[in-house]
N, C-alpha and C positions, 0 to 999 in steps of 0.2 A: 638125197640119193646116196647109197653107199655101195661100195664094191663088195661082192660076196664070192668067196673062193677064187679071188683074182679074176673074176669074169665081169666085164663091164656090162652095165645096163645098155640095152639097145632101144632107142626111143625114136618116135616120129614126132615132128613138130607140127603144130596147128596154129593158124592165125585167121582172124577176121579183119578184112579191109573195111575202112569207113566209107569207101565208095559204094554207091548204089549200082546195081546192075547184076549181070550174070555171075556164074561161078567159074573158078579155074579148076582144072582137073587135078586130082592128086598125082603126085609124082615124086621123083627123087630129090636130091639135095638142091637142084636148081629151081624147084617149083616156087611160085610166089605170085602175088597179085600185080606185080609190075609197077610201073612208075605212076605216081599220083599226080594230080593236077598241079600241085605246088612245086613239082620238079624233083621231089624226093624219090626214094625208092619204095615207098609204100610198105606193104607187109613184107616184101622181100628183104628190105634193109633191116626191118625189125627182127625178122627171122634169122638173119645173119648174126645179129647181136645175141639173140636167144641161143643160137647154136654155140656161140663162144661161151656163153654162161653155162650151158649144159656140159660142154667139154671141160670147163674149169671145175665143174662139179664131179667129174670122173665118169661121165656116160658118153656113149657114142650115138651120133645122129645118123639114122639110116634112111630117113625120108622126110618129106614135107608135104603138107596139105594146106591150102588156103581157100578162102571163100569171100567173094565180094557181096556185102549186104549192108544195109543201113546201120545195123547194130548187131551185136552178138545175140544169138537165140537165148531167151531168158531161161530156158530149161535145158537145152542140149548144147549150148554154145554155137555149134555148127548146125546147119539144117539137117533134117533126118536123112535126106538123100546123100548129102556130103558125108554124114556119119557112116553110111553103108560103104561108100568108097574108101573111107578111112579104115574101116574094118578089114577090107580086102587088102589095103596097103600094109597094114600091120601083119596080116597073115603071110603076105608075099615076102616081106623083109625079115620076118622072125623077130619083130620088135617086142619088147617086154613092157612098154609103156608109151603113153602119149603125153606130151608136154604142150600146154596151151599158152599162147603169148599174152594172155590177159588173166587177171585174177578171177578165179571161179567162185561161185557161191556153193554152199553145201548141197543144194538141190542139183546143180549142174554136175558136181562130182558124182553124186549118187546115180543120176540118170545115165551119165556117160559110161560109168563103170559097168552098169547093168547091160547096156546095149553093146559095148565094145568088148566086154569081158577081159579087161586089162587094167593095169595100174594107170591112174589119171593124176597128172601133176599140172601145176601152172607156173608162170614166171616167178611169182612171189615165193613159191616153195623152193625153187631153184636158188634164188638170191639168198633166202634165209639159210639154205644148206651151205652155200659158200661162206656166208658170214659166220656160221657156227664153226666151220673148219678153221677159219683164219683169225678169229678173235683171240688175242694173246693175253690181254690184261684182264684182271678180275672184273673190272667195270664193263669192259667190252663184252665179256661172256654173259654178264647179267643183262646187258641191254639186248643181246641177241636172244637170250632165253625169254625175256619179256615179250619181244616181238613175235617169237614162235608161239607162245601161249595165247597171246591176243589173236593171232591168226587162227589157231586151232579152235579157240572158244567159239568163234563166229561160224565154224563149220561143223560143229556137233549137230547131228540130225537125229530125230527120233519122234516120239509121239507128243513131246511137250510136257510141261510141268503139270498140266491138268490131269494127266493119266499116270502120274508118278506113284499113286497109291491105288489100291484095288477098290476102295470104297470110301464113304464118308460117314461120320457119326459113330456113336458107341456101338461096338460089336461088329462094325463093318470096315474098320481101318485095315489097310493092307500090312504086309510084313515089313515095309520100309521102302526106302528109295530104290528105284531101279538104277542100273549101271550108268545110264546117261546122266541122270541127275547127280549121281555120286562123282562122275567125271567132271561135271561142271563145277561142283562145289570145290573139288580138289584144285582145279585150274584157277578158279577165282581166288582161292586162298593163297596159292603160290604167287599170283599176280600182285596181291596185296603185299606179300613179303618182299618181292623184288622191287616194287615201287618204293617201299620204305628204304631199302638198301641204296637204291639209286638216288633217293632224296638226300641221304647222308653224304653220298659221294659228291653230289652237286653242292652241298654246303661246304665241303672241304675245298672244292674248286673255287667257290666264291671267296674264301679266305685268301687263297693264292692270288686270285684276280685283284682283290683289294690291295694286296701287298705290291703287286706290279703297278697298279694305278698310283699308289703312294709314291713309288719310285719314279713315276712319270716317264717310264720307258715306252716309246711308241711300239705298237703291235701291228704287224701285217699278217694276214691269213691267206693261205693258199686254198682256192676253191676251183672246181672244174669237173668236167666229165671224168668218169673212171677211166684209167689208163691214158690220161692226157700227159702224164709225166710230172705230177706234183711232187712225188717223193724224190725223184731224181733231182728236181730243182731244189727241193729242201736240202738234200745232201750237198749240192753244189754251193749253196749259199752258206750253210751252217756246218757242214761236215757231220751231220747228225748220225749218219750210218743207218737210216731206216731202210726197211726192205723196199727195193724198187725192182719191178719185173714187168715184162710185157704181158700183163694179165689183168683181167677185170677184178677190181677190189683186192689188189695185191696187199694193201695195207688198210686196216680198219681203225686202229687206235690213234687217237689224237696225240700229236707230239709237238712240244714247244721247245725251241732252241734259240740261242742268241747269235747274232752275227753283226758285223760292222760294215757300214758303207765306206766309200772311198774317202769321205770327209772325216771318218773316224767316229761317226755317230753309232751308238749301240741300238739295235733293233731286235725285238722278239718276233720270231717267225713261227706260226702255228700251221701245221698240216692237218687237214680234215679228211674224212671219208669222202670218196668220190661220189658224184651224182650219176644217175642213169635215168633214161626215160621209163615211165611207169614205175618209179621208185615206190615200193610199198608204203602206204600211209603209216602202217604200224611201225615200220623201221624209222621213219622220220619222228614219230612220236616217242619211240624207245630211245633214240639217239638225240632227243631234243636237248637234254642237259649238256651233252657234248657239243652239239652244233650251236648251242647258246653262246659259245665263245665268239662266234661270228658277230653277234650283236655288239660285243664290247671291243671289237677290233677297230683300228684307225683306218687301215687301207686294206682292200681286198685285191689280191693278185689272182685274176681269173686266167687259169692256165688252159690253153686250147691246144689240142693235137692238130697242128696245121697240116699234117700229112694225111689226115683222115678225110675221105670224100664226104663224110656226113658232118663236117665240122660246124657248119652253120646251124644245122638242126641240133647238134649237141650244145652249142652256145645258147640256143633258145631254151633248151631243157634246164640248163644251169640258171639262167635268169628266172625261169618259172619257179624253180626250187628256192632261190633266194627271196622271191616275193612271198612264197609260202612261209618262209622263216622270218619275214619282215626285215630283211637285211639288204634289200635292193637299193636303199637310199645311201649306202656307203660309197665313198670314192673308190672307183674300180680302175685298176691298171690291167689291161688285157695283154697277156703274155702268149704270143704265138710260138709254141714250142715245137721241137723235133725238126729244126731246119736241116739237120744232118740227113734227113730222109728226102724222098721225092715229094716236094711241096708244090702244089699248083699255085701259080701267081695270076693276078694279084691276090694278096690276102684280103679277106673280108674287112669291110669297114664296120667297126663296132660303135654304134651311136650311143650306147650306154656307158662307154668307157671314158675316163678322164684322159688317159693316154694309152697308146698301143706300142708294143715293142716286140721284135722277133728275136728268138734265141734258140740255141741248142743247149739244153741243160746237160746233155750227155758230154759234149766236148767243150762247153764253156763259151761258145760264140755268142756275142751279144749280151752276156751277163753283166759286164762292166757298164754297158749302156743302161741296163735294167737298174743297177745300183744307183746310177745318177738320177734316174727317173724317180726311184723310191725316195732319194734325198729331197728332190724337188717337191714331191707329193707331201712328205712329212712337213717340210717347211711351209708349204702352202695351206695344208689342212689342219695342222696341229701346232707347229712351232712357228707362229706367224708374228712373233715379236722379236725384232733384232735389238740386242743390247750390247753395251760395253760395260764390263764389271771388273772390279779389282777385289779379289778375295784374299783376306789376310791369311798368312801361313798357319795361324792358330785355329782356323776354322776348317779343319779337315772334314767335318761332317758336311759342311756346305760344298766343299770341293767334290766329295764323293757323289752327292746328289746331282750336282751340276754335270759331272762327267757322264752319269748314267741317264739323266733326264733332259739333256739339252743337245741341240745341234751345234757343235763347236766349230767355228770357222777359223779361229786363230787363238793361240795361247802363247804367253810370254812371261817368263819369270823375272820379277822385278824385286827391288830391295824390300819393299813393304808388302809383297804378296804376289799372287799370280793374276795376270791380266788376261781377260778373255773377251773375244768378240764372238757372239753366239746368237742362235735363235732359241727362244723359250716359249712355252705355253703360258697361259694366263696365270696358272697356279705358281709356276716357277718365277714368273715375272714379279709377282708380289713378294716372294721369298727373297729375291735378289735386289729388290728396290733400294735398300739401304747401301748396297755395294755398287750401284750404278754410278758411272762417271759423267 
């Protein structure tokens, strides 16, 4: 969605509840399907999030409509009766488009545009639009373009390849491909180019990853629902200066910076793109090379917006995405963030986490406690060999690797070298074996 002549798009939101039963009437911004059986806010909560996405994309929400039914209508998304109510709401509000809370098929787009005579969009289109606006690095832009093309390719509609020529056989062949087939060929060709470029970028990242692993520096990665405060925590820990704002998907590009714990251990911290419910599969696929960093991390810091009423649902979305990425087996520290806001107590108990900690990344409350827990986690999960070693002054190479790749508890300068008490991983333990006392 783009602003034209400084005039915002005015849109109506539409959602289908998973509950069976009757339908809700179309209405203004407060309309929704109400509370579901699980205690959540049903379509109303999802539409609140969709409204925030739409606002971030530069449009204005002027109304909502929702319907309770077992599943979205395969052709019209909403039932025909509900579509007629939606047409009236669009006319009353002067809306220029309709945004559906689920990903639509090409057929649904076509039928709804015909019946409502207005622009039709879905949640995926809005998310892709935000990503396109905020991608800053060349790789991020490539990933977003790939996701957009994959999305568009699935929604090209027409008569199909069987009618792309007028006839068959000598003397009956048509003048060439129709526009639909030409569009498909162009999109597929560009997807191939983008995939190759992203494969090269993934190769470069693999080289950097191998270098980090050689240096044996532990890695923690920040994951969490979008707008949970990951970037703010990243800045607090590392001073990275990445963009942090109260907005969905404020930052998209992966950033890695170094920080030190209170014991002096050096840690690499990686910030990743935030997750969201109904995260488009094409985005996960396009960003897979970037998100692959999570597979190689040692500890996951699951950042949760503790002030959000939907915090438990958001936590479930994060765990679901981690399972899809095959990263759910990593040690997890759940970081309940935004204690500086109005936070409902008690905090949820996270059965999937190794430890839990409450912080305010904005003012620093609880961050020292978090650093202690990271220290404990690294010692427990990676550096589980406690050693006493004496490194000769002439072995500066060993001293450098030791300071970068071990958890140092104590250091003492002696006549014949530097004495250390430390934690080391298995690889470093073998390298230091000849210096052990």
